[in-house]
C-alpha positions in Angstrom: -9.3 93.9 10.8 -7.0 92.3 13.4 -8.2 89.3 15.4 -6.7 88.1 18.7 -4.4 85.0 18.5 -6.5 82.2 20.0 -5.6 78.6 20.9 -7.1 77.5 17.5 -5.2 80.0 15.4 -3.3 78.5 12.4 -1.1 80.9 10.5 0.4 80.3 7.0 3.3 77.9 6.7 4.5 75.1 4.3 3.4 71.9 6.1 4.8 68.6 5.1 4.3 65.1 6.6 7.3 62.8 6.7 8.6 59.4 7.8 12.1 58.8 9.1 13.6 55.4 9.7 15.9 55.0 12.6 19.2 53.0 12.6 17.5 50.2 14.4 14.7 50.0 11.9 11.8 51.9 13.4 9.6 54.3 11.4 8.9 57.7 13.0 6.1 59.9 11.7 6.1 63.6 11.9 5.5 67.0 10.3 7.6 70.0 9.2 6.1 73.4 9.4 8.4 75.8 7.5 8.1 79.5 7.1 7.0 80.7 3.6 9.7 83.4 3.8 12.1 85.1 6.2 13.6 81.8 7.7 15.4 82.5 11.0 16.2 79.1 12.4 14.5 75.8 13.4 13.5 73.8 16.4 13.3 70.0 16.7 10.6 69.2 19.3 11.0 66.3 21.7 7.6 65.7 23.2 6.4 64.9 26.8 6.1 61.3 28.2 4.0 59.2 25.8 2.7 56.9 28.6 1.1 60.1 30.1 -0.4 61.3 26.8 2.7 63.1 25.4 3.0 63.2 21.6 3.9 65.5 18.7 0.5 67.3 19.0 1.0 68.1 22.7 -0.5 71.6 22.8 2.6 73.8 23.1 4.2 72.1 20.2 1.1 72.2 18.0 0.7 75.9 18.7 4.4 76.4 17.9 3.9 74.7 14.6 0.7 76.7 13.9 2.3 80.1 14.7 6.1 80.4 14.8 6.8 79.9 11.1 4.7 82.9 10.3 5.4 85.2 13.2 9.1 84.5 13.9 10.4 82.6 10.8 11.1 79.5 12.9 10.7 76.1 11.2 9.1 73.6 13.6 9.8 69.9 13.3 7.6 67.6 15.3 7.5 63.8 15.5 6.2 60.9 17.5 8.9 58.9 19.3 8.7 55.1 19.0 5.4 53.6 20.0 3.7 57.0 20.2 0.4 57.9 18.5 -1.2 61.2 17.4 -3.8 62.2 14.8 -1.0 61.9 12.2 -0.4 58.3 13.0 1.7 56.0 15.1 5.5 55.5 15.1 6.6 51.9 15.2 8.5 50.4 18.0 7.9 50.3 21.8 8.4 53.0 24.4 11.7 52.4 26.2 11.8 55.1 28.9 14.3 57.2 27.0 16.9 54.5 26.3 16.2 53.2 22.8 14.7 56.7 22.0 18.4 57.6 21.5 18.0 56.2 18.0 14.9 58.4 17.4 16.7 61.6 18.5 19.7 60.8 16.4 17.6 59.9 13.3 15.7 63.1 13.7 18.8 65.3 14.1 20.2 63.7 11.0 17.0 64.3 9.1 17.0 68.0 10.1 20.6 68.6 9.4 21.4 66.3 6.5 18.1 66.0 4.6 16.4 69.3 5.3 19.8 71.0 5.7 18.5 73.4 8.3 20.7 76.0 9.8 20.5 77.4 13.3 18.9 74.3 14.6 18.0 74.1 18.3 16.5 71.1 20.1 13.5 71.9 22.4 12.5 69.3 24.9 9.4 69.3 27.1 9.3 67.2 30.3 10.3 63.7 29.2 11.7 65.4 26.1 14.1 67.4 28.2 15.8 64.2 29.3 16.0 63.0 25.7 17.6 66.3 24.8 20.2 66.2 27.6 21.0 62.5 27.1 20.9 62.1 23.3 20.9 65.5 21.4 24.6 65.9 21.6 25.3 66.2 17.8 27.8 69.1 17.6 25.9 70.7 14.7 23.0 71.5 17.1 23.2 75.1 18.4 21.9 74.4 21.9 19.0 73.2 24.0 15.8 74.8 25.2 14.2 72.8 28.1 10.6 73.2 29.1 9.6 71.9 32.5 12.7 69.7 33.0 12.1 66.9 35.6 15.6 65.5 35.5 14.1 62.1 35.8 16.5 60.0 33.7 19.4 62.3 33.0 22.6 61.6 34.8 25.1 64.0 36.3 27.4 62.9 33.5 24.9 64.3 31.0 25.0 67.7 32.7 28.8 67.5 32.9 28.9 66.8 29.1 27.0 70.0 28.4 29.1 72.0 30.8 32.3 70.9 29.1 30.7 71.3 25.7 29.8 74.9 26.4 26.8 75.3 24.1 23.9 77.3 25.5 21.2 75.5 27.5 18.1 77.4 28.5 15.5 76.0 30.9 12.1 77.4 31.5 11.0 76.2 34.9 7.4 76.8 36.0 6.8 78.2 39.5 4.2 75.5 40.2 5.9 72.6 38.4 4.8 69.2 39.5 8.3 67.7 39.5 11.0 70.3 39.7 10.3 73.9 40.8 12.9 76.8 40.3 14.7 76.5 43.7 15.2 72.7 43.2 16.1 73.2 39.5 18.9 75.7 40.4 20.3 73.1 42.8 20.0 70.1 40.6 21.4 71.8 37.5 24.6 73.0 39.3 26.9 70.7 37.3 25.7 72.4 34.1 27.5 75.6 34.8 26.4 77.7 31.9 22.7 76.9 32.1 20.3 79.8 32.1 17.3 78.9 34.3 14.3 81.1 33.7 11.7 80.8 36.5 8.2 81.5 35.1 5.8 82.9 37.6 2.3 81.4 37.8 3.1 78.6 35.2 2.5 74.9 35.7 4.2 71.8 34.2 1.8 71.6 31.2 1.9 75.3 30.3 -1.9 75.5 30.2 -3.4 78.8 29.2 -2.6 81.3 26.5 -0.4 83.5 28.7 1.9 80.4 29.4 2.0 79.5 25.7 2.8 83.0 24.7 5.7 83.1 27.2 7.1 79.8 25.9 6.9 80.9 22.2 8.4 84.3 23.1 11.4 82.7 24.9 12.0 80.3 22.0 11.9 83.3 19.6 14.2 85.3 21.9 16.8 82.6 21.5 16.5 82.1 17.7 15.2 85.3 16.3 15.2 88.1 18.9 14.6 90.7 16.3 11.1 89.3 15.8 10.0 90.2 19.4 7.6 91.0 20.7 5.4 88.4 19.2 2.0 89.7 18.1 -1.1 89.0 20.1 -3.3 90.0 17.2 -3.1 88.9 13.6 
């Protein structure tokens, strides 16, 4: 008998803890949640601001890891950036407002592409993580960026211009009631990134609280990576 998907739902996947060492010597802890079959692609998750509680277990990412491998064949790689703690442990180093975190992002992209040898890898940033993605996830092997609640707090116009010249897809989900950058302002601020697709999300807030908001985010990720797997089930 089918049961509704709930916030606590955990579906089958191959889950593996890992540690990655950055080029400046910090140890990052994380987890891979891989589909048991029918692989379609992968996301590297860059979490929200750690000084405000952001971590690899921030709820959208934890639910992505709990659901997407089974329902859309998407492999989910989560990790704690330097100085960040979750139930899985603490990554070494000290928070640097997105600057030294460049080494974290680069180490994780290399882990995904060189060690795990993932194909169709996308980088997903949420809040602080969107600035990390725009600034540091420029490895040409990455297929593109998916941005959740981008505040454009530390990204420069030059970062937007890089992606515009590069031409890879950048998709931004912007909540109607975001605390930092709502859709009209996002459209204006992102103008230098000419190919960006801005998706206003009615009724949503910066933290994507509530199952309808989570379902929308996971559906938009799947639409990019494995559109044939839509619509996502609401009962399992």
